[in-house]
C-alpha positions as CSV (number, residue, x, y, z in Angstrom):
1,X,-2.7,-88.8,-48.3
2,X,-5.4,-88.0,-50.8
3,X,-5.7,-84.7,-52.4
4,X,-8.9,-83.7,-50.6
5,X,-7.3,-84.2,-47.1
6,X,-4.3,-82.1,-48.2
7,X,-6.4,-79.3,-49.4
8,X,-8.3,-79.2,-46.1
9,X,-5.1,-79.1,-44.1
10,X,-3.7,-76.2,-46.2
11,X,-6.9,-74.3,-45.7
12,X,-6.8,-74.7,-42.0
13,X,-3.2,-73.6,-41.8
14,X,-3.9,-70.5,-43.9
15,X,-6.9,-69.6,-41.8
16,X,-4.9,-70.0,-38.6
17,X,-2.1,-67.8,-40.0
18,X,-4.5,-65.1,-40.9
19,X,-6.0,-65.1,-37.4
20,X,-2.6,-65.0,-35.7
21,X,-1.3,-62.3,-37.9
22,X,-4.4,-60.3,-37.4
23,X,-3.8,-60.2,-33.7
24,X,-0.6,-58.2,-34.4
25,X,-2.2,-55.7,-36.6
26,X,-2.9,-52.2,-35.1
27,X,-6.5,-51.9,-33.8
28,X,-8.4,-48.9,-35.1
29,X,-9.8,-47.4,-31.8
30,X,-11.9,-44.3,-31.7
31,X,-10.1,-43.2,-28.5
32,X,-6.9,-42.8,-30.4
33,X,-8.3,-39.7,-32.1
34,X,-10.6,-38.3,-29.3
35,X,-8.3,-38.8,-26.3
36,X,-4.6,-38.8,-25.3
37,X,-3.1,-40.4,-22.3
38,X,-1.1,-38.1,-20.0
39,X,1.6,-40.7,-19.6
40,X,2.2,-40.6,-23.3
41,X,3.2,-37.0,-23.2
42,X,6.4,-35.4,-22.0
43,X,6.1,-32.2,-19.9
44,X,7.5,-29.1,-21.4
45,X,8.8,-28.2,-17.9
46,X,8.9,-30.1,-14.7
47,X,10.5,-30.6,-11.3
48,X,10.1,-33.5,-8.9
49,X,8.3,-35.4,-11.7
50,X,8.6,-39.2,-12.1
51,X,7.4,-41.8,-14.6
52,X,8.4,-44.7,-12.3
53,X,8.8,-45.3,-8.7
54,X,12.4,-45.7,-7.5
55,X,14.3,-48.5,-9.3
56,X,11.9,-48.5,-12.2
57,X,9.1,-50.0,-10.1
58,X,5.6,-49.2,-11.0
59,X,3.6,-46.9,-8.7
60,X,0.9,-48.1,-6.4
61,X,-2.3,-46.5,-5.2
62,X,-2.9,-45.8,-1.5
63,X,-4.2,-49.4,-1.0
64,X,-1.1,-51.0,-2.6
65,X,-2.7,-51.9,-5.9
66,X,-0.3,-51.5,-8.9
67,X,-0.8,-48.5,-11.1
68,X,-0.1,-49.5,-14.7
69,X,-0.6,-46.0,-16.2
70,X,0.5,-43.1,-14.0
71,X,2.9,-40.3,-13.3
72,X,4.3,-39.4,-9.9
73,X,5.4,-36.2,-8.0
74,X,7.7,-36.2,-5.0
75,X,9.3,-32.9,-3.8
76,X,8.7,-29.8,-1.7
77,X,7.3,-28.1,-4.8
78,X,6.9,-30.5,-7.7
79,X,5.1,-29.8,-11.0
80,X,4.7,-30.7,-14.6
81,X,3.6,-28.2,-17.3
82,X,2.2,-29.4,-20.6
83,X,1.8,-27.1,-23.6
84,X,-1.6,-27.9,-25.0
85,X,-2.1,-24.9,-27.2
86,X,-3.9,-25.9,-30.4
87,X,-4.5,-29.5,-29.3
88,X,-8.2,-29.0,-28.8
89,X,-8.3,-30.7,-25.4
90,X,-11.7,-30.0,-23.8
91,X,-11.3,-31.9,-20.5
92,X,-8.9,-33.9,-18.3
93,X,-9.9,-37.1,-16.5
94,X,-8.0,-39.2,-14.1
95,X,-7.4,-40.3,-10.5
96,X,-5.2,-38.9,-7.7
97,X,-3.8,-41.0,-4.9
98,X,-0.8,-41.5,-2.7
99,X,1.7,-44.3,-3.2
100,X,1.1,-46.9,-0.5
101,X,4.8,-47.0,0.4
102,X,4.7,-43.4,1.7
103,X,1.5,-43.3,3.9
104,X,2.1,-45.4,7.0
105,X,3.6,-43.0,9.6
106,X,4.3,-39.3,9.5
107,X,4.8,-38.3,5.9
108,X,3.6,-34.7,6.5
109,X,1.1,-32.9,4.3
110,X,0.5,-32.8,0.5
111,X,-1.8,-31.0,-1.9
112,X,-2.3,-31.3,-5.6
113,X,-3.7,-28.7,-8.0
114,X,-4.7,-28.8,-11.7
115,X,-4.4,-25.6,-13.6
116,X,-5.4,-24.3,-17.1
117,X,-2.9,-21.5,-17.5
118,X,-3.5,-19.5,-14.2
119,X,-7.0,-20.8,-13.6
120,X,-7.3,-23.4,-10.8
121,X,-9.5,-26.3,-12.0
122,X,-9.2,-28.6,-9.0
123,X,-7.3,-28.6,-5.7
124,X,-7.2,-31.4,-3.2
125,X,-5.3,-32.0,0.1
126,X,-4.1,-35.6,0.2
127,X,-3.7,-38.0,3.0
128,X,-3.9,-41.8,3.6
129,X,-7.7,-41.4,4.3
130,X,-8.2,-39.6,0.9
131,X,-8.1,-43.0,-0.9
132,X,-8.3,-42.8,-4.7
133,X,-9.9,-39.6,-5.8
134,X,-11.5,-39.2,-9.3
135,X,-10.7,-36.0,-11.1
136,X,-12.8,-34.8,-14.1
137,X,-12.3,-31.2,-15.1
138,X,-13.2,-29.1,-18.2
139,X,-10.6,-26.9,-19.8
140,X,-11.3,-23.4,-21.2
141,X,-11.1,-23.2,-24.9
142,X,-7.7,-21.9,-26.1
143,X,-5.9,-23.1,-23.0
144,X,-2.1,-22.8,-23.5
145,X,-0.6,-24.6,-20.6
146,X,-2.0,-27.4,-18.4
147,X,-0.2,-27.6,-15.1
148,X,-0.1,-30.1,-12.3
149,X,1.3,-28.6,-9.1
150,X,2.1,-30.5,-5.9
151,X,3.2,-29.0,-2.6
152,X,4.5,-31.1,0.2
153,X,5.5,-30.5,3.8
154,X,7.8,-33.2,5.2
155,X,6.9,-35.2,8.2
156,X,9.3,-37.2,10.5
157,X,9.5,-40.0,7.9
158,X,9.7,-37.8,4.8
159,X,7.2,-36.9,2.1
160,X,4.3,-38.6,0.3
161,X,4.7,-39.8,-3.2
162,X,1.7,-38.3,-5.2
163,X,0.4,-40.4,-8.1
164,X,-1.8,-39.2,-11.0
165,X,-3.4,-42.4,-12.4
166,X,-5.0,-43.0,-15.7
167,X,-4.8,-39.4,-16.8
168,X,-6.5,-38.7,-20.1
169,X,-7.1,-35.5,-22.2
170,X,-10.3,-35.7,-24.2
171,X,-11.4,-33.8,-27.2
172,X,-15.0,-34.7,-27.7
173,X,-16.7,-32.8,-24.9
174,X,-17.7,-29.2,-24.2
175,X,-15.2,-26.6,-23.0
176,X,-15.3,-24.9,-19.6
177,X,-17.6,-21.9,-19.8
178,X,-16.0,-18.8,-18.5
179,X,-17.4,-15.3,-18.0
180,X,-14.1,-13.4,-18.1
181,X,-12.1,-12.2,-21.2
182,X,-8.8,-12.1,-19.4
183,X,-7.6,-13.9,-16.3
184,X,-4.2,-13.8,-14.6
185,X,-2.7,-14.8,-11.3
186,X,-1.0,-12.0,-9.4
187,X,2.0,-14.3,-9.3
188,X,2.1,-14.1,-13.1
189,X,1.6,-10.3,-13.0
190,X,4.6,-10.2,-10.6
191,X,5.3,-7.9,-7.7
192,X,6.6,-4.4,-8.5
193,X,7.5,-3.6,-4.9
194,X,7.2,-5.6,-1.7
195,X,8.4,-6.2,1.8
196,X,8.1,-9.3,3.9
197,X,6.5,-11.1,1.0
198,X,7.0,-14.7,-0.2
199,X,5.2,-16.7,-2.8
200,X,4.7,-20.3,-3.7
201,X,7.1,-20.1,-6.6
202,X,9.9,-19.9,-4.0
203,X,8.3,-21.5,-0.9
204,X,6.1,-24.5,-0.5
205,X,4.6,-24.7,3.0
206,X,2.1,-21.9,3.1
207,X,-1.2,-23.0,4.7
208,X,-4.6,-21.8,5.4
209,X,-6.1,-21.7,8.9
210,X,-7.3,-25.3,8.5
211,X,-3.8,-26.5,7.9
212,X,-4.2,-27.2,4.2
213,X,-1.3,-26.4,1.9
214,X,-1.7,-23.9,-0.8
215,X,-0.7,-24.7,-4.4
216,X,-0.5,-21.1,-5.7
217,X,-0.5,-17.9,-3.6
218,X,1.7,-15.9,-1.3
219,X,2.3,-15.0,2.3
220,X,2.8,-11.7,4.2
221,X,4.6,-12.0,7.5
222,X,7.0,-9.9,9.5
223,X,10.0,-11.3,11.4
224,X,8.9,-12.6,14.8
225,X,10.7,-9.8,16.7
226,X,8.9,-6.7,15.3
227,X,5.7,-4.9,14.6
228,X,5.1,-3.3,11.3
229,X,4.0,-3.6,7.7
230,X,4.2,-6.4,5.1
231,X,3.0,-5.7,1.6
232,X,3.0,-6.6,-2.0
233,X,2.3,-4.2,-4.9
234,X,1.3,-5.4,-8.4
235,X,1.2,-3.2,-11.4
236,X,-1.9,-4.0,-13.5
237,X,-2.0,-0.8,-15.6
238,X,-3.2,-1.2,-19.2
239,X,-4.8,-4.6,-18.7
240,X,-8.4,-3.4,-18.0
241,X,-8.9,-5.8,-15.1
242,X,-12.1,-5.1,-13.2
243,X,-12.2,-8.0,-10.6
244,X,-9.9,-9.3,-7.9
245,X,-10.4,-12.6,-6.2
246,X,-8.5,-14.5,-3.5
247,X,-8.9,-16.5,-0.3
248,X,-7.3,-14.9,2.7
249,X,-6.4,-16.7,5.9
250,X,-4.0,-16.9,8.8
251,X,-1.4,-19.6,8.4
252,X,-2.2,-22.4,10.9
253,X,1.4,-22.6,11.9
254,X,1.1,-19.3,13.8
255,X,-2.2,-19.4,15.6
256,X,-1.7,-21.6,18.7
257,X,-0.4,-19.2,21.3
258,X,0.1,-15.4,21.3
259,X,1.2,-14.4,17.8
260,X,-0.2,-10.9,18.2
261,X,-2.7,-9.3,15.8
262,X,-3.0,-8.7,12.0
263,X,-5.2,-6.5,9.8
264,X,-5.4,-7.0,6.1
265,X,-6.0,-4.3,3.5
266,X,-6.5,-4.3,-0.3
267,X,-6.0,-1.0,-2.1
268,X,-6.5,0.1,-5.7
269,X,-3.9,2.8,-5.9
270,X,-4.8,4.9,-2.8
271,X,-8.4,3.7,-2.6
272,X,-9.3,1.2,0.1
273,X,-11.2,-1.8,-1.3
274,X,-11.1,-4.2,1.6
275,X,-10.1,-4.2,5.2
276,X,-10.5,-6.9,7.9
277,X,-8.8,-7.8,11.1
278,X,-7.9,-11.5,11.4
279,X,-7.8,-13.6,14.6
280,X,-7.2,-17.3,15.3
281,X,-10.9,-17.7,15.1
282,X,-11.4,-16.0,11.7
283,X,-12.4,-18.5,9.0
284,X,-11.0,-18.4,5.4
285,X,-12.3,-15.3,3.8
286,X,-13.2,-15.7,0.1
287,X,-12.9,-12.2,-1.3
288,X,-14.2,-11.0,-4.7
289,X,-14.0,-7.2,-5.2
290,X,-14.4,-4.8,-8.1
291,X,-11.4,-2.9,-9.3
292,X,-11.9,0.8,-10.4
293,X,-11.2,1.7,-14.0
294,X,-7.8,3.1,-14.6
295,X,-6.2,1.4,-11.5
296,X,-2.4,1.2,-11.9
297,X,-1.5,-0.7,-8.8
298,X,-3.1,-3.2,-6.6
299,X,-1.6,-3.4,-3.1
300,X,-2.3,-6.2,-0.6
301,X,-0.9,-5.5,2.9
302,X,-0.9,-6.6,6.5
303,X,-0.2,-4.5,9.6
304,X,0.9,-6.7,12.4
305,X,1.6,-6.4,16.1
306,X,3.8,-9.1,17.5
307,X,2.8,-11.3,20.4
308,X,4.9,-13.2,22.9
309,X,5.5,-16.0,20.4
310,X,6.1,-13.7,17.4
311,X,3.9,-12.6,14.5
312,X,1.2,-14.2,12.5
313,X,1.5,-15.0,8.8
314,X,-1.3,-14.1,6.4
315,X,-1.8,-16.3,3.3
316,X,-3.5,-15.4,0.1
317,X,-4.6,-18.4,-2.0
318,X,-5.3,-18.2,-5.7
319,X,-5.0,-14.3,-6.0
320,X,-6.2,-13.5,-9.5
321,X,-7.3,-10.5,-11.5
322,X,-9.7,-10.7,-14.4
323,X,-12.0,-8.7,-16.7
324,X,-15.6,-9.8,-16.4
325,X,-18.0,-7.9,-18.6
326,X,-17.4,-4.2,-19.3
327,X,-18.5,-2.4,-16.1
328,X,-16.1,-0.9,-13.6
329,X,-16.4,0.2,-10.0
330,X,-16.7,4.0,-9.9
331,X,-14.7,5.7,-7.2
332,X,-13.6,9.4,-6.6
333,X,-10.0,10.4,-7.0
334,X,-8.4,9.5,-3.7
335,X,-5.0,10.3,-2.4
336,X,-3.3,9.3,0.8
337,X,-1.7,12.2,2.8
338,X,1.8,10.9,1.7
339,X,0.7,11.1,-2.0
340,X,-0.2,14.8,-1.5
341,X,3.0,15.3,0.6
342,X,3.2,17.3,3.8
343,X,4.9,20.7,3.9
344,X,5.7,20.8,7.6
345,X,4.9,18.6,10.5
346,X,5.8,17.8,14.0
347,X,4.8,14.7,16.0
348,X,2.8,13.4,13.0
349,X,3.5,9.9,11.7
350,X,1.9,8.3,8.6
351,X,1.6,4.6,7.8
352,X,0.8,4.2,4.1
353,X,1.0,1.4,1.6
354,X,4.7,1.0,1.6
355,X,6.0,2.9,4.7
356,X,5.4,2.1,8.3
357,X,5.0,5.1,10.6
358,X,3.0,3.9,13.6
359,X,0.5,1.2,14.3
360,X,-3.0,2.5,13.5
361,X,-4.9,1.3,16.6
362,X,-8.3,2.6,17.6
363,X,-9.8,3.1,21.0
364,X,-11.4,-0.4,20.9
365,X,-7.9,-1.9,20.2
366,X,-8.8,-2.8,16.6
367,X,-6.3,-2.0,13.8
368,X,-6.3,0.0,10.6
369,X,-4.3,-0.5,7.5
370,X,-3.2,3.2,6.9
371,X,-3.5,6.6,8.5
372,X,-1.9,9.2,10.7
373,X,-0.9,9.1,14.4
374,X,-0.2,12.3,16.4
375,X,2.1,12.3,19.4
376,X,3.0,15.2,21.6
377,X,6.7,16.2,21.2
378,X,8.2,16.5,24.7
379,X,11.6,18.0,23.6
380,X,10.4,21.5,22.8
381,X,8.1,20.5,20.0
382,X,4.8,21.0,21.7
383,X,1.5,20.3,19.9
384,X,1.5,17.8,17.0
385,X,0.5,19.0,13.6
386,X,0.9,18.5,9.8
387,X,0.2,20.8,6.9
388,X,-0.5,20.1,3.2
389,X,-0.3,22.4,0.2
390,X,-3.5,21.9,-1.8
391,X,-3.1,24.8,-4.2
392,X,-2.7,22.6,-7.3
393,X,-3.9,19.1,-6.4
394,X,-7.6,19.5,-7.0
395,X,-8.9,17.8,-3.8
396,X,-11.9,19.2,-2.0
397,X,-12.6,16.6,0.8
398,X,-10.8,15.0,3.7
399,X,-12.1,12.0,5.6
400,X,-10.8,9.6,8.3
401,X,-11.7,7.5,11.3
402,X,-10.9,9.6,14.3
403,X,-10.0,7.9,17.6
404,X,-7.7,7.8,20.6
405,X,-5.1,5.0,20.7
406,X,-6.3,2.3,23.1
407,X,-2.8,2.0,24.6
408,X,-3.1,5.5,26.0
409,X,-6.5,5.5,27.6
410,X,-6.3,3.8,31.0
411,X,-5.3,6.5,33.4
412,X,-4.7,10.2,33.3
413,X,-3.5,11.2,29.8
414,X,-4.8,14.7,30.0
415,X,-7.0,16.2,27.3
416,X,-6.8,16.4,23.5
417,X,-8.6,18.5,20.9
418,X,-8.2,18.0,17.1
419,X,-8.8,20.7,14.5
420,X,-8.9,20.7,10.7
421,X,-8.1,24.1,9.3
422,X,-8.2,25.6,5.7
423,X,-5.9,28.6,5.5
424,X,-6.2,29.0,9.3
425,X,-10.0,28.9,9.2
426,X,-11.3,26.1,11.5
427,X,-13.4,23.6,9.6
428,X,-13.8,21.1,12.3
429,X,-12.9,20.9,16.0
430,X,-13.5,18.1,18.5
431,X,-12.5,17.4,22.1
432,X,-11.5,13.8,22.6
433,X,-12.2,11.8,25.7
434,X,-12.0,8.1,26.7
435,X,-15.7,7.8,25.7
436,X,-15.3,9.3,22.3
437,X,-14.9,6.0,20.5
438,X,-14.4,5.9,16.8
439,X,-15.8,8.8,14.9
440,X,-16.1,9.0,11.1
441,X,-15.2,12.5,10.2
442,X,-15.4,14.3,6.8
443,X,-14.9,17.9,6.0
444,X,-15.4,19.8,2.7
445,X,-12.3,21.8,1.9
446,X,-13.2,25.2,0.4
447,X,-12.1,25.9,-3.1
448,X,-8.9,27.9,-3.6
449,X,-7.6,26.6,-0.2
450,X,-3.8,26.9,-0.2
451,X,-3.0,25.1,3.1
452,X,-4.8,22.3,4.9
453,X,-3.7,21.8,8.5
454,X,-4.4,19.1,11.0
455,X,-3.6,20.3,14.6
456,X,-3.8,18.4,17.8
457,X,-3.8,20.5,21.0
458,X,-3.0,18.6,24.2
459,X,-2.7,19.1,27.9
460,X,-0.6,16.7,29.9
461,X,-2.0,14.3,32.4
462,X,-0.3,12.3,35.2
463,X,0.7,9.6,32.7
464,X,1.5,11.8,29.8
465,X,-0.4,12.5,26.6
466,X,-2.9,10.7,24.3
467,X,-2.0,9.4,20.9
468,X,-4.6,10.6,18.4
469,X,-5.3,8.4,15.4
470,X,-6.8,9.3,12.0
471,X,-7.3,5.8,10.4
472,X,-7.7,5.5,6.7
473,X,-7.1,9.2,6.2
474,X,-7.5,10.3,2.6
475,X,-8.0,13.4,0.5
476,X,-10.6,13.1,-2.2
477,X,-12.0,15.0,-5.2
478,X,-15.8,14.8,-5.0
479,X,-18.5,16.3,-7.2
480,X,-19.7,19.7,-6.2
481,X,-23.2,21.3,-6.5
482,X,-23.6,24.0,-9.1
483,X,-23.0,27.5,-7.8
484,X,-26.1,29.7,-7.6
485,X,-26.3,32.9,-9.6
486,X,-27.0,36.1,-7.7
487,X,-30.0,36.9,-9.9
488,X,-31.8,33.9,-8.5
489,X,-31.5,35.1,-4.9
490,X,-33.4,38.0,-3.2
491,X,-33.0,39.2,0.3
492,X,-35.7,41.1,2.3
493,X,-34.2,43.0,5.2
494,X,-37.5,43.5,7.1
495,X,-38.3,45.9,9.9
496,X,-39.6,44.4,13.1
497,X,-39.9,40.8,11.7
498,X,-37.8,38.0,10.4
499,X,-35.7,38.7,7.3
500,X,-36.2,36.4,4.4
501,X,-33.8,35.0,1.7
502,X,-35.7,33.7,-1.3
503,X,-33.9,31.4,-3.8
504,X,-35.6,30.4,-7.1
505,X,-35.1,27.9,-9.9
506,X,-34.0,25.0,-7.6
507,X,-34.3,21.3,-7.9
508,X,-36.3,19.1,-5.6
509,X,-34.1,18.1,-2.7
510,X,-31.8,21.0,-2.8
511,X,-30.7,22.5,0.5
512,X,-29.8,26.2,0.9
513,X,-27.4,27.6,3.4
514,X,-27.0,31.2,4.3
515,X,-23.8,32.6,5.9
516,X,-22.6,36.0,7.0
517,X,-19.6,37.5,5.3
518,X,-17.3,36.0,8.0
519,X,-18.5,32.5,7.1
520,X,-20.7,31.9,10.1
521,X,-23.8,29.9,9.3
522,X,-27.0,31.9,9.8
523,X,-29.7,29.5,8.5
524,X,-30.2,26.2,6.6
525,X,-33.4,25.4,4.6
526,X,-35.2,22.1,4.6
527,X,-34.9,20.1,1.4
528,X,-36.8,21.9,-1.3
529,X,-40.1,20.3,-2.3
530,X,-40.9,22.6,-5.3
531,X,-38.6,24.9,-7.3
532,X,-37.9,27.6,-4.8
533,X,-37.4,28.1,-1.0
534,X,-37.7,30.9,1.5
535,X,-35.2,30.9,4.4
536,X,-36.1,33.0,7.5
537,X,-33.4,34.7,9.5
538,X,-34.1,36.4,12.8
539,X,-32.3,39.6,11.9
540,X,-29.6,40.5,9.5
541,X,-29.3,44.0,11.1
542,X,-30.6,47.4,10.2
543,X,-27.8,48.4,7.9
544,X,-27.3,47.2,4.3
545,X,-24.8,44.4,3.7
546,X,-24.2,41.0,2.0
547,X,-25.0,37.4,2.7
548,X,-23.3,34.3,1.2
549,X,-25.7,31.7,-0.2
550,X,-24.8,28.1,-1.1
551,X,-26.7,25.2,-2.6
552,X,-26.2,21.5,-1.8
553,X,-27.7,19.1,-4.3
554,X,-28.6,15.6,-3.0
555,X,-25.6,13.3,-3.1
556,X,-22.9,15.9,-3.8
557,X,-20.9,18.5,-1.9
558,X,-22.0,22.0,-1.1
559,X,-21.4,24.6,-3.8
560,X,-19.2,27.6,-3.4
561,X,-21.3,30.5,-2.0
562,X,-22.5,33.4,-4.0
563,X,-22.4,36.9,-2.4
564,X,-25.8,38.6,-2.5
565,X,-26.3,42.2,-1.3
566,X,-29.3,43.4,0.7
567,X,-30.6,46.9,1.5
568,X,-30.8,48.5,4.9
569,X,-34.0,48.0,6.9
570,X,-36.8,50.4,5.8
571,X,-37.4,53.3,8.3
572,X,-40.8,53.1,10.1
573,X,-43.3,55.9,9.6
574,X,-43.9,58.3,12.5
575,X,-46.6,57.0,14.8
576,X,-49.9,58.8,15.0
577,X,-50.5,60.6,18.4
578,X,-53.9,60.0,20.0
579,X,-54.5,63.7,20.2
580,X,-54.4,63.8,16.4
581,X,-57.4,61.5,16.2
582,X,-61.1,62.3,16.6
583,X,-63.7,59.5,16.7
584,X,-67.4,60.0,16.2
585,X,-69.4,56.9,17.3
586,X,-72.7,57.9,15.6
587,X,-76.1,56.5,16.0
588,X,-78.0,55.3,12.9
589,X,-75.2,56.4,10.5
590,X,-71.6,55.7,9.7
591,X,-69.0,56.3,12.4
592,X,-66.3,58.8,11.4
593,X,-62.5,58.9,12.3
594,X,-60.6,62.1,11.6
595,X,-56.8,62.2,11.7
596,X,-55.1,65.6,11.5
597,X,-51.6,66.9,11.2
598,X,-50.6,64.5,8.4
599,X,-48.2,64.8,5.4
600,X,-49.3,64.6,1.8
601,X,-49.7,61.0,0.6
602,X,-49.8,59.5,4.1
603,X,-52.0,56.4,4.4
604,X,-53.9,55.7,7.6
605,X,-55.0,52.2,8.7
606,X,-57.6,51.4,11.3
607,X,-57.7,48.2,13.3
608,X,-60.0,46.9,15.9
609,X,-58.7,46.2,19.4
610,X,-57.9,42.7,18.4
611,X,-55.7,43.9,15.5
612,X,-58.0,43.1,12.6
613,X,-57.9,45.7,9.8
614,X,-61.2,47.5,9.4
615,X,-60.4,50.4,7.2
616,X,-57.7,52.0,5.1
617,X,-57.6,55.6,3.9
618,X,-56.7,56.9,0.5
619,X,-53.4,58.7,0.3
620,X,-53.9,62.1,2.0
621,X,-54.2,65.0,-0.4
622,X,-53.8,67.8,2.2
623,X,-52.9,67.6,6.0
624,X,-55.8,65.4,7.2
625,X,-58.1,62.5,6.3
626,X,-61.6,61.4,7.3
627,X,-62.4,57.6,7.4
628,X,-65.9,56.4,7.4
629,X,-66.7,53.1,9.1
630,X,-70.1,51.5,9.0
631,X,-70.3,50.8,12.7
632,X,-67.8,50.6,15.6
633,X,-70.6,49.4,17.9
634,X,-73.0,51.0,20.4
635,X,-70.6,50.7,23.4
636,X,-67.4,52.5,24.1
637,X,-64.1,51.0,23.0
638,X,-60.7,51.4,21.3
639,X,-59.3,51.3,17.8
640,X,-55.7,51.1,16.7
641,X,-54.4,53.7,14.3
642,X,-51.2,53.5,12.2
643,X,-49.6,55.6,9.4
644,X,-47.6,54.7,6.3
645,X,-45.6,57.6,4.9
646,X,-44.0,57.7,1.5
647,X,-40.8,55.5,1.3
648,X,-41.3,54.2,4.8
649,X,-43.0,51.2,6.4
650,X,-46.1,51.2,8.6
651,X,-45.7,52.9,11.9
652,X,-46.5,51.3,15.3
653,X,-50.1,51.2,16.1
654,X,-51.6,53.8,18.5
655,X,-54.6,53.0,20.7
656,X,-57.4,55.6,20.6
657,X,-60.5,55.4,22.7
658,X,-64.0,56.2,21.6
659,X,-67.3,56.8,23.5
660,X,-70.5,54.9,23.3
661,X,-73.1,56.0,20.8
């Protein structure tokens, strides 16, 4: 072999070696720094989580194709949580499918959800027909935990095997834009008090009315054998949340057949934010409501009446509280009767946010979430009532939805009248009949009221007594109009005409009310159009006295009344007798009327027969006066004569005849 051939062979061998060796060197791929495969990470916490199918086999998709890069979930409540704090992940991409070995036959129901901390990014019910679903979600910046949650409800053949295929976290995209500065699931907040409450941390098969499983939420449901209250209270004080969101639905497992009725309420402390009755035809309700500033507790509750098959279950999917912007819902201080606390009562039952007294059922058979029910006490109790000490609680208004209970309407249940009283003064009274319906009532409670009483007077009918309902009954503290000063009010106690109350320095839209000293309303003005008003009253009486005058500014409650005195009616002057008057109807010169037997300073007025004033004398200097009138006319006729004496009002008019010229 010559040297040239040898050199060529060595060169070829070296080149081949370099190429082969190069194939085993690490490739520098940009994806290595901008993305991370889910399968390369170990969850920080998991349950029902798998990296291989049974016996170390690879997963398949729903069509039977092998999945080379994937993770699996198989359990009632499976999950995997990845701590991604500080990793800079901006999005997650992948595919979701069911393993083909768990799809043919009844494998029940499955749902998968992807979460950034408590924020749901994506949720999908899975079935054989779902195929392979692409998932591409952005993550909020500063996400701490990325969670994959799977809920499964077994079928006759078992459960699905859920596969997340080709999952990748990426770093080179934009983050999810969010409007809130804080965001928490109510499950993370945690219940402070509850009854008949269960959440997805402990149970897995909660569903909406469409039959879809819920990945994160809770259910309120009573045992099948009883009516009553299910609730959950969450303490959110100090977190400045101003928004609550959730999706509310009946669970589809309890809608086919008679499962009774349910009404749902959401309260911020004692203030009702949301109320709705749910039936088997009510679609999923997406609720987004504002939370008042300073709210300590959010309570979600359901009042339920059982049916022949039991009770419904109400599910709440993705219940979250957040702070969006800086504004808050403004509401008045509101207290349930139980928060105030009754002094004495008989036949009065309250259902509030944590205690069940009676079903709040209106005359149209709809339900309420809180309130009072009054029942006649047969065993010596008599009329139902309840009283509340308001001396130091600062409330000035009571409101409720008044009705008769629909269960006590058909037939003779006698008669019922309800009254609201403040220190035994009746503020409101109404007789209730079958046709009364539902009445929104509200009464202003006078300041300094010590005791507020609700009294129901009843007469028995052939079938017994009504049940009287005050749904959503609350006490409130509302803004009150500024009290008038007495110096701005004047009262004219007129003789023989309407008396007049004049009030000055008012604002446009103010309404003035005038009461007697016993509190009976005498008159109400129209809304003021300038800066004062005059209120006419038929008669205050002849003697001096006092009236009570209040002001109601638009949009707020009536002020406390101010007491304003008025003088006695003025005494009328003595009438002039016809014999005191002489009339000369002169020709070609002024006519002359002479009035005799007068007192010093009397003033005489002369009117024509139609009542029009034609002459007024000067104050009398002696005991008579002469009044010159240009012409009374050529024919005979009559004039009307009156007198005004010192300190008195004008007398009645006396008709005096005169002859033709």
